N, C-alpha and C positions, 0 to 999 in steps of 0.2 A: 545521427540526432537522437533518434528513438533510443538506443542503446545507452548512450551516454547520459542521457535524462532520466533513464529507469533503472540503471544498474543497483541502486539501492532497493528496489521493488524486487530484483531477483530472490534476494534472502529473504525480505520480508514474506513474499509468496510461498519459497521452499518452507518456512516455518508454519504459514498457513496449511499447506498442504501436509506436512508432518503432523500437525492437530488433528489434520482430517481423516488420516490414515485409518482405515476400517470401519468408518462411520457413513451408512447410507445417505448418499445426496450430499454429503458435505464438500465433496470435490466439486460437484456442480456449482454450488453456492460460493466456493472461492473464485471459480472463474468467472460466474455471472458477476459477483460483486466488483472484480477486477474491471471486468468491460463496463458496468455502471460507472466506476469510479472513473476510469479514462475516459468514457463517455462526456462527463461532465467537465475534464480537463480540456478536452477536445471543443467543447462547445464555448467555454469561456475563453481559449484561446481564439477560435474563430471570431465571436462578439468583439473580443479585444482589438483583432487585427482590423474589423470593418469600424472601430473607432467606439463602439457602444461596450464602455466598461461594466464587465459583470459585478465586478468588486471593485470599490474603491482601493489601491495599491497600499493603502494604511491599514486595511483590515487582513489583507493578506498572512502576516506574520501570526495572526492569531489563529489560523487554521491550524496551526500548532497544538493548541489546545485539545483537539479530538486526538490525535495519537497518543498524548499525554494523558488523558483521562482514560481510553481505553489500557493504556499501559497499567496505569494506577490500578484499574479495575481488575485487570488480570493478575496481576500482584497481589492484590488483596485477597481474591479468589484463590490462588495458588497458596499464600500462606495459613488463610483460614481453613484451607483443606487439609493442611499439614503435609504438603508434598516436600520433597526433598530428594537429592540428586539419587539416593539408592532405592526409592521407591517412585516408580513413574506415576504421574496424576491418575485419578480415578478414569474407567474407561468412559463415562459419561461426560469429563470434561469438555471435549472437543464439540457435543451437541449444541453448545451455544453459541459455536461460531457460525454466524449467519452472513448472508450476503451484503447486508447493511453494514457490518462492520469492517469487512474486506473493502467495500465502496468508501466508506469514511476516510479510512487508513490512505487508499490510494488518492483520494482529493486533496487531504490535508498533507500529503506528501508531493504533493503535484505543484505547490508553487513555483519552484523551479521551473519546472516543464513550460507552466504558462509564460512565466518571464522569458523564456527562450523562444517557445513555439510564435508568441504574438508577433515580434517583429518578423521572422521567417515567415510566416502567412501572410502578414502584409507586402511583403515584398514579392510573395509567389504569386498573388491573385486569385480568384475563383478558380480557374483549373488547377493552379498550383496546390491550393489549399486541398482539393480534391484529391488529387495523388498523394501528398503527404497523409492526409485522412485516411485512404485506403491503405496504404503501407503502415501505418501505424497501429491500424486495426489487425492487420495480419500480424505486426511486431507483438500486439497483446498476446495472440495466440502462441506464437514463439516463446515469449516469455514464459506464459502457463505451462506450456510443454517443459522446458528448460527446468523450471521449478519444481514442477512435479516429478522428473527425471532425477533430478537432486534429491528430492524427499524421498525418492524409495529406493536410491542405493544403499545397501546394506550397512555400509560403514555410516553414511550420513544418516539413514533413518535410525540407526542404532542410536548416534549421538542427539537425533531430533526427539527421540522419544524419552532419552533419558534428561536430555537438558532444555529441550523446546520449552517447557513450562516455565522456564527461568529466562530463558534467551528471549522469547517474544515478548515478556514485558520490559525487560532491559531496552530491547531494540526499540517499541514504540515509545517508550518514555523518553530514550536518548533523540530520536526522530523529531517529539514533539518539543524537547528544548532546544535542538539545534534550529527548527523552524522559528520558533520564539526569539529564541537570542540572535540568529543572523538576520532577522527580521526588525528587529530593533524594538519587539513587544516590550511594553512596560519600562520603556527608557533603557532596556539592556544593551 
């Protein structure tokens, strides 16, 4: 269940790790942000399973505004900096990559996770929820390791270095739009 609901996070994390390459502390910020964001998803799922709705379901589609805004900001910064496919972004670009950005994207991309986890957690009871939570937290570590592994493979790292500054904004904007449209935000 963790893998199915987080397959899209693997690519996003690989892009974040690709941008973090060579910047002190950036890998730690990506991992910390992923755990913070996933912690919010777990907390919302657990609260939802106990019947205490953290967010009204009508609000969930609007979480898509977060990755959309981050993607537009990244695109603007890339365009303003004059990046192109033949010239990678300036070395200082990933310095702005912060754990809160990663956490925000993780939470915004987690609406589907909450929708899946709440009924499963409700059926599992307290002990089952504890087991799921432990397994999912280990799953986050595995996901981070897998994404970092992908981002450090020579061919993938080369592609991320060359195209990551374009792929990340496109992916974030895409995630934001999918969340907004599939959730019915703005009557779409």
